C-alpha positions in Angstrom: 0.5 -16.3 -29.8 3.5 -14.5 -28.2 4.7 -15.7 -24.9 4.5 -13.2 -22.1 7.3 -13.2 -19.5 7.5 -11.3 -16.2 11.2 -10.4 -15.7 12.3 -8.9 -12.3 14.8 -6.2 -13.3 14.9 -3.3 -10.9 14.5 -4.6 -7.3 18.2 -4.9 -6.3 21.2 -2.6 -6.6 22.8 -5.0 -9.1 19.6 -5.2 -11.2 19.4 -1.4 -11.4 23.0 -1.3 -12.5 22.1 -3.8 -15.2 19.1 -1.7 -16.2 21.2 1.4 -16.6 23.8 -0.6 -18.6 21.7 -2.4 -21.1 18.1 -1.2 -21.0 18.3 2.5 -20.4 20.1 2.8 -23.8 21.2 0.6 -26.6 24.5 -1.2 -26.6 26.8 -1.3 -29.6 27.4 -5.0 -30.2 29.0 -4.8 -33.7 32.5 -4.0 -32.8 35.1 -4.3 -30.0 34.9 -6.8 -27.1 31.2 -7.6 -27.7 31.6 -8.4 -31.3 34.6 -10.7 -30.6 32.5 -12.6 -28.0 29.8 -13.4 -30.6 29.8 -16.4 -32.9 29.4 -15.6 -36.6 25.9 -17.0 -36.5 24.9 -14.9 -33.5 26.3 -11.7 -35.0 24.5 -12.4 -38.3 21.2 -13.0 -36.5 21.6 -9.8 -34.4 22.5 -7.7 -37.4 19.4 -9.0 -39.2 17.2 -7.9 -36.3 19.2 -4.7 -35.5 20.8 -3.4 -38.7 22.2 -0.4 -36.9 24.5 -2.7 -34.9 23.0 -1.6 -31.5 20.3 -3.0 -29.3 19.0 -3.3 -25.7 19.8 -6.6 -24.0 18.8 -8.7 -21.0 19.8 -12.1 -19.7 19.0 -15.0 -17.3 21.2 -17.4 -15.4 21.7 -21.2 -16.1 18.9 -22.3 -13.8 16.5 -20.8 -16.4 18.1 -22.6 -19.4 15.0 -24.8 -20.2 12.4 -22.0 -20.3 14.8 -19.5 -21.9 15.3 -21.9 -24.8 11.6 -21.4 -25.7 12.0 -17.6 -26.3 11.1 -16.5 -29.8 11.1 -13.2 -31.6 8.1 -11.2 -30.7 7.6 -12.7 -27.2 6.7 -9.9 -24.7 8.8 -9.1 -21.6 7.4 -7.1 -18.7 10.3 -5.7 -16.8 9.4 -5.3 -13.1 10.7 -3.9 -9.9 9.5 -2.3 -6.7 5.8 -3.1 -7.3 5.9 -1.5 -10.7 6.0 -2.7 -14.3 8.8 -0.4 -15.5 9.2 -1.4 -19.1 7.7 -3.5 -21.8 9.7 -5.0 -24.6 9.6 -7.6 -27.4 12.3 -10.2 -27.9 14.6 -9.9 -30.9 17.3 -12.5 -31.0 17.7 -15.0 -28.2 21.0 -16.9 -27.7 23.3 -18.5 -25.2 26.8 -16.9 -24.8 28.6 -16.6 -21.4 31.5 -14.4 -22.6 29.1 -12.0 -24.3 26.9 -11.9 -21.1 29.9 -11.4 -18.8 31.1 -8.5 -20.9 27.7 -6.8 -20.2 26.9 -7.9 -16.6 28.9 -9.3 -13.7 27.8 -13.0 -13.1 25.4 -13.7 -10.3 27.4 -14.7 -7.1 25.4 -17.9 -6.7 23.8 -18.7 -10.1 26.6 -17.7 -12.4 26.6 -16.0 -15.8 23.5 -14.4 -17.3 24.3 -16.4 -20.4 20.7 -16.7 -21.7 20.9 -13.4 -23.6 18.2 -11.8 -25.6 18.0 -8.5 -27.5 14.9 -6.4 -27.7 13.2 -5.4 -30.9 11.2 -2.8 -29.1 11.3 -1.3 -25.6 8.9 1.2 -23.9 9.5 2.6 -20.4 6.2 2.5 -18.5 4.9 3.0 -15.0 2.2 0.4 -14.2 1.5 -0.4 -10.6 1.2 -4.1 -9.7 -2.4 -3.3 -8.5 -3.5 -3.0 -12.1 -2.3 -6.6 -12.8 -3.8 -7.8 -9.5 -7.2 -6.4 -10.7 -7.2 -8.8 -13.6 -9.3 -11.9 -13.0 -6.6 -14.6 -13.2 -4.0 -12.8 -10.9 -3.8 -12.7 -7.2 -3.6 -9.5 -5.1 -0.3 -9.3 -3.2 1.6 -11.4 -5.8 5.0 -9.7 -5.9 6.2 -11.6 -9.0 9.3 -12.8 -7.5 11.6 -14.5 -10.0 11.5 -15.0 -13.7 8.0 -16.1 -14.7 6.7 -17.4 -18.0 2.9 -17.0 -18.1 0.7 -19.6 -19.7 -1.2 -18.6 -22.8 -4.4 -17.6 -21.1 -2.7 -15.3 -18.6 -0.5 -13.9 -21.3 -3.4 -12.9 -23.4 -5.2 -11.5 -20.4 -2.3 -9.3 -19.3 -1.8 -7.9 -22.8 -5.5 -7.1 -23.1 -5.9 -5.9 -19.6 -2.9 -3.6 -19.7 -3.7 -2.4 -23.3 -0.4 -3.5 -24.7 -0.2 -3.4 -28.5 2.9 -5.1 -29.7 4.8 -4.0 -32.8 5.4 -7.6 -34.0 1.6 -8.3 -33.8 1.1 -5.3 -35.9 3.7 -6.5 -38.4 1.8 -9.9 -38.6 -1.5 -8.2 -39.1 -0.1 -6.0 -41.9 1.4 -9.1 -43.7 -1.9 -10.9 -43.4 -3.7 -8.0 -44.9 -1.3 -7.8 -47.8 -1.7 -11.5 -48.4 -5.5 -11.3 -48.5 -5.4 -8.1 -50.6 -3.1 -9.8 -53.2 -5.4 -12.8 -53.3 -8.5 -10.7 -53.8 -6.9 -8.5 -56.4 -5.8 -11.6 -58.3 -9.2 -13.3 -57.9 -7.8 -16.3 -56.1 -8.9 -18.0 -52.9 -6.6 -18.1 -49.9 -7.2 -20.7 -47.2 -7.5 -19.5 -43.6 -4.6 -21.6 -42.4 -2.3 -19.9 -44.9 -3.3 -16.4 -43.5 -2.7 -17.6 -40.0 0.7 -19.0 -40.8 2.1 -15.7 -42.1 5.6 -15.0 -40.5 6.8 -11.5 -40.2 10.3 -10.4 -41.2 10.5 -8.2 -38.1 11.4 -5.0 -40.0 11.8 -2.7 -37.1 12.2 0.7 -38.9 9.9 3.1 -37.1 8.3 0.5 -35.0 7.6 0.4 -31.3 5.5 -1.4 -28.7 2.5 0.7 -27.6 1.2 0.6 -24.0 -2.0 2.6 -23.8 -2.3 4.2 -20.4 -5.0 6.8 -21.0 -7.8 4.2 -20.5 -6.5 2.8 -17.3 -6.0 6.3 -15.8 -9.5 7.3 -17.0 -11.0 4.3 -15.2 -9.0 5.0 -12.1 -10.3 8.6 -11.9 -13.9 7.4 -12.6 -13.6 4.8 -9.7 -12.4 7.6 -7.4 -15.4 9.7 -8.5 -17.7 6.9 -7.4 -16.0 6.7 -4.0 -14.9 3.1 -4.5 -11.8 1.7 -3.0 -11.0 -0.3 -6.2 -12.7 -1.6 -9.3 -13.3 -5.2 -10.3 -12.8 -6.7 -13.7 -14.0 -10.0 -15.3 -13.0 -12.1 -18.2 -15.2 -13.6 -20.9 -14.8 -17.1 -22.2 -13.0 -15.9 -25.3 -10.5 -13.7 -23.4 -12.2 -10.3 -23.4 -11.5 -8.2 -20.3 -14.1 -5.7 -19.0 -12.5 -2.4 -17.9 -14.7 -2.1 -14.8 -17.5 -4.1 -13.0 -19.4 -2.3 -10.3 -22.0 -3.7 -7.8 -23.5 -0.5 -6.4 -26.7 0.8 -4.8 -28.2 1.2 -8.3 -27.3 -2.3 -9.4 -24.6 -3.8 -11.6 -22.7 -1.6 -14.0 -20.2 -2.7 -16.7 -17.9 0.0 -17.9 -15.7 0.1 -21.0 -13.3 3.1 -21.4 -11.6 4.4 -24.5 -8.8 6.9 -24.9 -10.7 8.9 -27.5 -14.3 10.0 -28.2 -14.2 9.7 -32.0 -16.8 7.5 -33.8 -14.4 4.6 -34.1 -13.9 4.5 -30.4 -17.6 4.7 -29.7 -18.3 1.8 -32.1 -15.5 -0.3 -30.4 -16.9 0.4 -27.0 -20.4 -0.5 -28.0 -19.4 -3.8 -29.5 -17.3 -4.7 -26.5 -20.0 -3.9 -23.9 -22.5 -6.0 -25.8 -20.0 -8.8 -25.9 -19.1 -8.6 -22.2 -22.7 -8.2 -20.8 -23.9 -11.8 -21.3 -20.9 -13.0 -19.2 -21.3 -10.6 -16.3 -20.9 -12.3 -12.9 -24.4 -10.9 -12.1 -26.9 -9.6 -14.7 -26.0 -6.1 -15.8 -28.4 -3.3 -15.0 -26.4 -0.7 -16.8 -23.8 -0.6 -19.6 -21.6 2.5 -19.6 -19.2 3.8 -22.3 -16.6 6.0 -20.7 -14.7 8.7 -22.7 -12.2 11.5 -21.9 -14.4 14.1 -23.6 -18.0 14.3 -25.0 -18.6 12.3 -28.2 -20.6 13.8 -31.1 -24.4 13.7 -30.7 -24.7 11.1 -33.4 -22.3 8.8 -31.5 -24.3 9.3 -28.3 -27.5 8.5 -30.2 -25.8 5.2 -31.3 -25.1 4.2 -27.8 -28.5 5.2 -26.5 -30.1 3.1 -29.3 -28.7 0.0 -27.6 -29.5 1.2 -24.1 -25.9 2.1 -23.3 -25.1 5.2 -21.2 -22.5 7.7 -22.2 -20.2 9.0 -19.5 -17.5 11.6 -20.3 -14.9 13.5 -18.3 -16.1 17.0 -17.6 -13.0 18.1 -15.6 -10.6 16.9 -13.0 -12.5 14.2 -11.1 -15.8 15.2 -12.6 -17.9 13.1 -15.0 -21.1 13.7 -16.8 -23.6 10.9 -17.5 -25.9 11.0 -20.5 -28.1 8.1 -19.7 -30.1 6.0 -22.2 -33.8 6.2 -21.9 -35.1 3.8 -19.2 -37.6 2.1 -21.4 -35.0 1.3 -24.1 -32.5 0.0 -21.4 -35.2 -2.2 -19.8 -36.3 -3.5 -23.1 -32.7 -4.4 -24.2 -31.6 -5.8 -20.8 -33.0 -9.2 -21.8 -30.7 -9.2 -24.8 -27.7 -8.0 -22.9 -27.9 -11.0 -20.6 -28.7 -13.6 -23.2 -26.0 -16.2 -23.9 -26.7 -18.0 -27.2 
């Protein structure tokens, strides 16, 4: 599991200068002053991660030495400032080098050099208001995320799932696992589960990026506004699933799962997630709702209705159409929705 780190990076004038210097664009580290500041080992490691000889960088001061020493390739950094997550990146090579850091950024007047340096394998500018993090079950409204913060595993998983962040390195690992299983099956051999789980990626970055899916969050936001709600609630299942929306309204409790597309694959995903979330609802669910940006095919709507799940789709700006499951089917299946085995 990758660590997730919240990194303030845009709140002050100096931080914004650092952003423009080493996050807005890649820095050439393979020649000149920067190359001379690197040890042979550091240069070799950076070139292995960034064969083009250029990368984005960030750093931390000596008071963070202990935690920064735990950074590993693929750890996820949320770059924050002014109540917004402004970028999401994955750690490449992490190392300690004051001369290199000082060539990139002026030392902090109190805490000194930003000598805990790390490169970024991937980086995606985003615009995610803090409120979307505050809506997650394990986070507190009003938390301004002051100072460098390493999240524990549970909160890290929650924030990746809750903000729909799909990391490139996780995709690399999944591909390697699939190739290992495919090779074993083709050869007729048995491969133990622990071997699959221990696969290590080579972090081949060509063509890769971190993906931050925003369509679902924006769709939920517009749906909440259509219900005249101030804000939506979310809840977490014991195995880490995060429901997109939990509503206690005049018609009872509704659990909503949104998807960025209305194709059959998204409908199936939504159905399975809703049936997984329902038994763990804070209060028994009266209605399960699959939310889409457009109308799914009739066969997909029939699939949802078969399990008592309503289909809601966006019919225009701020307007949604509900295709409700039959009441008798919903009432019949409610006892299964709420059953925890």
